[in-house]
Steps between C-alpha positions, in 0.01 A plus 500: 500500500435660164715718283257792520231568758137454389323808359232475762632460851194288596529258205262237633207730442569515126260298282621158385535455125251245356781274367669490839168438677432216252831334587431538874163324457650222288782438754252502790273239343791289376639500857162388640475228232853369578438504875192281475637282218812413701274369779286310251807357320604320817178291472463469119863505391609165643853627539526601864587223741280481809733378767475385857770641728603380845759612748773247560844505650763477220671206681168312517440554130856376417430187698172442310674533166786270604253234615303536174816468287620197694159328469455542123860524368553311174847620407758774537649760268813699608425415862139624475231239553251429227160452665193337334194524732186304424225691327278709728771520770627816668817614325764701691758728353756694701667834406834562664821666405539440202294208386151364463506158667421219401443425131140394453348251260128537463241326280320682227132556562523414870421754776744578781498727802820694455670635816765774477704677763848644563760400752684834506409803280217618284519316172286518186349188352472539125403187309620528139355513237164525680373812663525396863678747730485497878702688757619239750566622855672319785250418777212457256391184324315568175268227368394496136278249322688411180411266211777472232341501151816461291783252530864615487754667718414832664757733654460684824686821550519742788366839394568680831857608555631280784871566517822431316392155372158616374587438138578136578167433678316265268299183534301261286166324477466213259152410379471151375218319320 
């Protein structure tokens, strides 16, 4: 709604000013460029994770993670197992209210097949300070090929609001030499 009606009732028949037409052309071509570049960036940008995703019952995934943790547990911290799988193994991480379970110890420069799923709600897997973000849904097992390139301790936070304990939902991955 405008303050005053247009001078010409049929305003769309009025000629377009050259400056306005120039901006329309620029925006049109910029939009086309961005559309195609976003597709190309997936392949040349090396920043998007290509994942495999499988349907799985949440209870079956919890059993997989518990068996994995029991098999490769090397310690415990505040009741949470510290798990050190051999290089090249499948690694399982469980999201559930309000924790990432277990704590993982991985070797720098070694490749792992990283499995993620949720036992209850939709959670967000955000590995800090890297740029890895995945929405983790119950009933789906996400598999990512991951090769740590730096040693140190990396935090995992949930970046999808998952309830009253959301702000406490953290986890850790340690990368050792």
